[in-house]
N, C-alpha and C positions, 0 to 999 in steps of 0.2 A: 255903255254899249247896249243896243237893243238886240236881244237874242230870241229867236224863235226856236223852240225845242219841239221837234216833231217826233213823236214816240209811238211805236207800234208793237205792243205785246198784250195778249189777251188776259193775262193773269195779274191782278193787282198785288198778289203776294209773292211774285216771282223775284228772282235775283235781278233781272233787268229793271223791274219796278223799284227795287231798293237802290240801284244805281241812279236811276232817274231822280228819285226823291232827294238823294244826297246831292246830286248835281244842282238841282233847283235851289236847294237851301244854300249851297256854297256860292252860286252865282248871285243870289240875292244879297248874301252877306258881303260880297265883293262890290256891291253897289250897282250891279247891272240891272237893267229892266228886262224881265223875262216874260214871254208868253208861251204857254204850253198848248200844243195840239196833241192830246192823247187820243189817238184815232179810234181805238176799240171802245174806250169809255164814251166817246162822242157818238159812236155808231156811224162813223163816217162811211158814206157810200163809196165802195171801191171800184165800181164799174162805170166807165165812161159810156154814156148812151145818150139818146135824143132828149132825155129829160133834163140834161145839163143846160139846155138852151131855151130861154124863155121866149125868144123871138127868132125862130129858125129862119135861115136864109132860104132853105130849100125844104119843101114839104113832101115831094114825091120820092125822094131818096135821101138817105142819111149819109153825109160825108163829114166825118168828125173834124178833119183838118179845116175845111172851109167854114164849118160852123164855129170852130174856135177862133178863126181869124175874124169872123163877123162879130162874135160876141166880145172879143177883145176890143174891137173898134167901138162898139156901141154900149158896152157895159151891161150885157144881157145874159150873163151866166146865171145859173141857179144860185140861190142865196148862200148855200154852204160853200160853193166855190168862191164866190165873191168875198166871203168872210175870210177864207184862207189867203186869198190874194192880198187882202188888206194887211194881214199879218206879215206876208212876205215883203210888201212895200215898206212896212214899218221897220223891218229887221235889218241890222247891219251884219248879222251872223246867223246862219241856220245850222242847227245840229240835228242830224238824222240818226235816231237810236232804234235799233231793232235786233232781234236774233237772226242768225243766218239760217235760212231754209234752203237746202239743196244748192248751196253756194249762191244764194240769191236773197233778196229781201222778201218779207211776207207780202202776200197779195194786197193787204191793206195799205202798206207803204207804197207799193208800186202804183196802186190806184190813186193815191194822193198825188203822186208825181204826174201820172197820166192826165188827171183832171185839172190840177192847179198849175202845173208848168205848161200852160197852154201855148199854142202857136199865137204869136202876136202879143203875148204877155211875158213869157220867159225867154223866148227866142224869136228871131226874125228869119224865117226860111227863105226870104227873097234875096238874101245876100250870099255871095260866094265865100265870104270870110266869116261864117257864123260864130266861130270860136272867138274871134276878136270883137265881134259886135253883139254878143249875147246881151239880152235886155236886162239881165240881173248883174251886169258888170259893176264892180265897186263893192259888192258884198262878198262875204266869205262863207265857207261851209265845211263841215266835218262829219264823217261817218263814225258812229259809235256802235260796236257790234259785239255779240257774244256768239261763240261757236261751240258746238258740242264736242268736236274733235280736238285733240291736243295740237299744240303748235307744230310739232314735228310732221304731222300729216298735211299741214297747210304751208309747208316751206318748200323751197326749191328742192326737187328730188323726192319730196314726200308724195304720198299716194294721191292727194288731191291737187297738189301743185301750189305755187306761191299765191297766197290769198290776195295779195295786193295786185297781182297781175290778173287774177280771176275776176276781181271787182273793178277792173279798169273801165268796164262798160258803164259802171255807175259814176266813178270819180271823173273819168274823162268824157265819155260819150254822152253822159247826161248832165252832170253838174257843170263841168267846164264848158260844155256846149252852150249853156245858158249864160256864160260869162262869169260864173262864180269862181273865186279863188279858193281852191280846195286844199285844206290842211291835211297832213298825214292822218290816216285813220287810226282809231283806237280800238283794238280787238282784245277781248278776253277769251282765251282758249280753254277748253275742257270745262265749260261752265256747268255741265250737267252732273259733274262728279266732284264738285268742290266741297271741302269741309267748311264749316262756318268760319274758322280762323282764316283760311285762304280767301274766302269770299270777302271778308272784311278788309283783308290786305289788298285785294283787287279793287275794291271801292276806293280805298285811300289812294291807290296808284292812279285811278281815274281822276279823282279830285285834284291830285297834284298836276296831272296833265292839263286839266282845265285852267288851273291857276297859272300855268306856264304860258299858255296860249292866249289867255284872257286876263290880263293884269287888272287890278282893282280899277273901277271906274273913277274918273275925276269929277269932282263937283263943278 
């Protein structure tokens, strides 16, 4: 299976980075083909602006939606966007890995989605049944996240509420909107207060999850 691993954490020595490295090693050992987009390491530009379009359709006013449709049709996005789109086209499965910030993804990850999941590339806004006709249909996706709070605070009745309901705007309104089949998310809670022993156990649990949803590739 071709897997695109999109990662957003600014610290290479972080627990998230350790999870990511272990995941890449395991996926490669399983025989999968993996491409990594380490957004902070790449210095990926997180802001959608007029510089994303090499041959703008309109020069007097900036309309991001119309420019995305035009660039999708003509292949005139900036090079960094085109490179990421090629990875998405190649992939059978996309893994989005990030720490939760204010019950949300980091701006770097959101910017990747804003710029790469462009109108005309990832979704077709002209249809009334966008969820059924998303342009990434046939691919799968999974969110992998760490949260500073303990699981009890992100459960039904907890102070923050059910994390899976809170993140539905990502899993449903974003990923499923593009036609992706979304697997259940993997969340590590209390990540900021873990002992080394628990951290290692959480990484093993994550690797077990990957093995369960992505069996070894066949030759």
